[in-house]
Structure formats: C-alpha cells, structure tokens
C-alpha positions in Angstrom: 0.0 0.0 0.0 1.3 3.4 -1.0 2.4 5.6 1.9 0.6 8.9 2.1 2.7 12.0 1.9 2.7 13.6 5.3 5.2 16.5 4.6 4.0 20.0 5.5 4.1 22.6 2.8 6.0 25.8 2.9 5.1 28.9 0.9 7.8 31.4 -0.1 7.1 34.6 -2.1 9.9 36.1 -4.2 10.6 38.4 -7.1 11.2 36.9 -10.5 13.4 39.6 -12.2 13.4 37.6 -15.4 9.6 38.2 -15.7 8.8 41.8 -15.8 6.2 44.2 -17.1 6.8 47.9 -17.7 9.8 47.9 -15.4 8.2 46.0 -12.6 9.3 42.5 -11.6 6.8 39.7 -11.3 6.0 38.3 -7.8 6.1 34.5 -7.8 4.8 32.0 -5.3 7.1 29.1 -4.5 5.5 26.0 -2.9 7.8 23.4 -1.3 6.7 20.1 0.1 9.3 17.5 1.0 11.8 17.4 -1.8 9.3 18.7 -4.4 9.1 22.4 -5.4 6.7 24.2 -7.8 6.2 27.8 -8.7 3.3 29.9 -10.1 2.7 33.5 -10.9 0.8 35.7 -8.5 0.0 38.1 -11.4 1.3 40.9 -9.1 4.2 43.2 -10.1 6.3 45.6 -8.2 9.6 47.6 -8.6 12.5 45.6 -7.0 13.3 48.6 -4.7 10.0 48.3 -3.0 10.2 44.5 -2.2 11.3 43.2 1.2 12.4 39.7 0.7 12.9 39.0 4.4 9.2 39.8 5.1 8.1 38.7 1.6 6.0 41.7 1.3 5.9 45.1 -0.5 7.0 47.9 1.7 4.3 50.1 3.0 5.3 53.3 1.2 5.1 51.7 -2.3 2.2 52.5 -4.6 -0.6 49.9 -4.2 1.3 48.2 -1.4 -1.8 47.4 0.6 -3.6 46.0 -2.5 -0.7 43.8 -3.5 0.0 42.5 0.0 -3.6 41.7 0.5 -3.6 39.7 -2.8 -0.6 37.7 -1.6 -2.3 37.0 1.8 -5.4 35.7 0.0 -3.2 33.4 -2.2 -1.5 32.0 1.0 -4.8 31.6 2.7 -6.3 29.8 -0.3 -3.4 27.3 -0.4 -3.9 26.6 3.3 -7.7 25.9 2.7 -7.0 23.6 -0.2 -4.3 21.8 1.7 -6.6 21.2 4.7 -9.4 20.0 2.5 -7.2 17.6 0.6 -5.8 16.2 3.8 -9.3 15.8 5.3 -10.3 13.8 2.3 -7.3 11.5 2.7 -5.7 12.5 -0.5 -2.0 12.1 -1.2 -1.0 15.8 -1.3 2.1 16.8 -3.3 3.3 20.3 -4.2 2.1 19.7 -7.8 -1.3 18.4 -6.9 -1.8 21.3 -4.4 -0.9 23.7 -7.1 -3.2 22.0 -9.6 -6.1 22.1 -7.1 -5.4 25.8 -6.4 -5.5 26.6 -10.1 -8.6 24.5 -10.6 -6.8 22.1 -12.9 -7.3 18.4 -13.1 -4.4 16.0 -13.2 -4.9 15.7 -16.9 -2.1 17.4 -18.8 -2.8 20.3 -21.1 -2.1 19.7 -24.8 -0.7 21.7 -27.7 -4.0 21.9 -29.5 -5.7 23.2 -26.4 -3.0 25.9 -25.9 -3.0 27.0 -29.6 -6.8 27.2 -29.7 -6.8 29.1 -26.4 -4.2 31.5 -27.7 -6.2 32.1 -30.9 -9.3 32.8 -28.8 -7.5 35.3 -26.6 -5.9 37.0 -29.6 -9.3 37.2 -31.4 -10.7 39.1 -28.3 -7.9 41.6 -28.6 -8.7 42.0 -32.3 -12.3 42.7 -31.4 -11.1 45.4 -28.9 -8.9 46.8 -31.7 -5.6 46.3 -29.8 -4.3 43.6 -32.2 -4.3 43.3 -36.0 -6.7 41.0 -37.8 -4.0 39.9 -40.3 -2.0 38.5 -37.4 -5.1 36.6 -36.3 -5.3 35.0 -39.7 -1.7 33.9 -39.5 -2.3 32.4 -36.1 -5.3 30.4 -37.5 -3.1 29.2 -40.4 -0.3 28.2 -38.0 -2.7 26.2 -35.9 -3.9 24.3 -38.9 -0.3 23.6 -40.0 0.6 22.4 -36.5 -2.3 19.9 -36.7 -1.1 18.7 -40.1 2.4 18.3 -38.8 1.4 16.3 -35.8 -0.4 13.7 -38.0 2.5 13.7 -40.5 5.4 13.5 -38.0 4.0 11.8 -35.0 0.9 10.0 -36.4 -1.2 11.6 -33.7 -3.8 14.4 -33.5 -2.4 16.1 -30.4 0.5 16.1 -27.9 0.7 17.0 -24.3 2.8 20.0 -23.6 5.2 18.3 -21.2 6.2 15.9 -24.1 7.4 18.8 -26.3 11.2 18.7 -27.0 13.5 21.1 -28.8 13.5 18.8 -31.8 9.8 19.5 -32.3 10.3 23.0 -33.6 13.2 22.1 -36.0 11.1 19.2 -37.4 8.2 21.6 -37.8 10.5 24.0 -39.8 11.6 21.1 -42.0 8.0 20.1 -42.6 7.0 23.6 -43.6 9.8 23.9 -46.1 9.7 20.4 -47.6 6.1 19.3 -47.4 4.5 22.8 -47.9 7.3 24.2 -50.1 7.5 27.4 -48.1 10.5 29.6 -48.3 12.7 30.0 -45.3 11.3 33.4 -44.4 7.7 32.2 -44.8 8.4 29.2 -42.6 10.0 31.5 -39.9 6.7 33.5 -39.8 4.9 30.4 -38.5 7.8 29.3 -36.3 7.7 32.7 -34.6 4.0 32.3 -33.9 4.6 28.9 -32.4 7.2 30.3 -30.1 4.7 33.0 -29.0 2.0 30.3 -28.3 4.4 28.4 -26.1 5.5 31.6 -24.3 1.8 32.2 -23.7 1.5 28.7 -22.2 4.4 29.4 -19.8 2.7 32.7 -18.7 -0.5 30.7 -18.1 1.3 28.1 -16.1 0.3 25.4 -18.6 4.0 24.4 -19.1 7.0 25.1 -16.9 9.3 26.5 -19.5 9.6 26.8 -23.2 11.5 23.9 -24.9 12.0 26.2 -27.9 13.8 29.0 -26.1 17.1 28.2 -27.7 15.7 28.1 -31.3 16.5 31.3 -33.2 14.5 32.3 -36.2 16.8 33.0 -39.1 15.8 35.2 -42.0 17.4 35.4 -45.5 17.8 38.8 -47.1 16.0 38.5 -50.4 18.1 39.1 -53.6 16.9 42.3 -55.4 18.1 43.2 -58.9 19.8 46.6 -58.9 19.2 49.0 -61.9 22.2 50.1 -63.9 22.8 53.8 -64.2 21.6 53.6 -67.9 18.4 52.1 -66.7 18.0 54.7 -64.0 18.5 57.4 -66.6 15.9 55.9 -68.9 13.3 55.9 -66.1 14.3 59.4 -65.2 13.7 60.8 -68.7 
C-alpha cells in the first residue's frame, strides 16, 4: 500500500526579475513540500526597490502596497484551505497536486491543441477590442492548422501533451514547412515565430513550466533584389 505524503508545505514569495512588465518584476509563489518544489505567478508586479524579501511583502510606502500584500495574503490563505481540505479527504498531497487544485486544474495534462486554440481565442478578443491586427489573427489560425497537419505527419497523432514537447519538435516543424508545404525560409519562420509565441503564452498561463523552444533562433534570409544600372535609371528618369 502506497504511503501517504505527510510532509507539510512551505510557501515562499519572491521576485522573479526575469519576468517583468513595464519595469516591474513579477511576484512569484514558490510552494515546497518535502523534496518537491513548484512555482506559479501571483500576477502581481512591483519595482524591486519596494520589495522586502525577508518579510516577503511590498514595503508600505510603495504604490498599491496594501492591495498587492492583500492579494498575496489571499493566495497563501487559499493554499492553506485547499491543503486542509485535501488532507481531510485523505488525498495524497504533493506540491504539484496542491498547485493544480489551487489553479482549478485536473491532473490531466494540457495539450498543444488546447493551448494553440486558447491563444487564438485570446488574440481574437484583442482584435475585437482593436488592440491587435486581424491579419496576425489569420496567421495564427493558419499556424494552428499547419501544426495539426504536422502532428499527423510527423507523430501519427492528432495532439500532444505540452510536457512531451522537445527542442527537436520546432526544428522538425520547420523542416515540414519547407519540404512538405514548399515554403521559403522566411515564410516558414513566420509560422515558427507564432509557435514560439504560443508556447511563451503557455508558460505565462502556467500550462507548461518553461519553453522547450527558447534556444531556437528564427533566421531570415535577405531577399536578392536586382539593382538597376545607371543607364536604366536614366531611362526611367527621362
């Protein structure tokens, strides 16, 4: 019989200076239980100079300090409630299962199709609010279609869970676009760039821990353009 996890959980709140918005660092929640540790975004941001790491709070003279600290207290309280409930039900509580419960997620892993469709929906809402361009939305729609084709061609499947994505996926997708669809390098890079944005969005939504495509760099080839001779220029001039 599997032994139940009896480890207590510890919550630490810290700044993530690698995630920022308009000069403010993201505040992240780190949940530790036994030898397992997970993190999630609090969706709160603050300038580093106003953060007290020892107290794990925003200092009182910062703008919106009370609002941010209250939001962090609510997160900590919610974690405690979920933990107590799971223990009362006799569930095997881990850092990941507690995070999933807090986020309202089931244990079922999110998939690439779910993420790409969700990204399209979110972008469509921004187009409706006139903050994003409709032409880009069309490119996202086309990218999603090509991803579904690629999954069937390369992996003989209709979908893939995000945690199974590897760095080779994006290079194979690029090869598929140029060989099977006959796209030029620059056209293929347009879809590759959208795929990288979709995965980045997944990281921001806590659907995937980090992007497996972070090291892939989009490369563009400068198109060759014929230059007019001086005689041709003069003919056009006159």
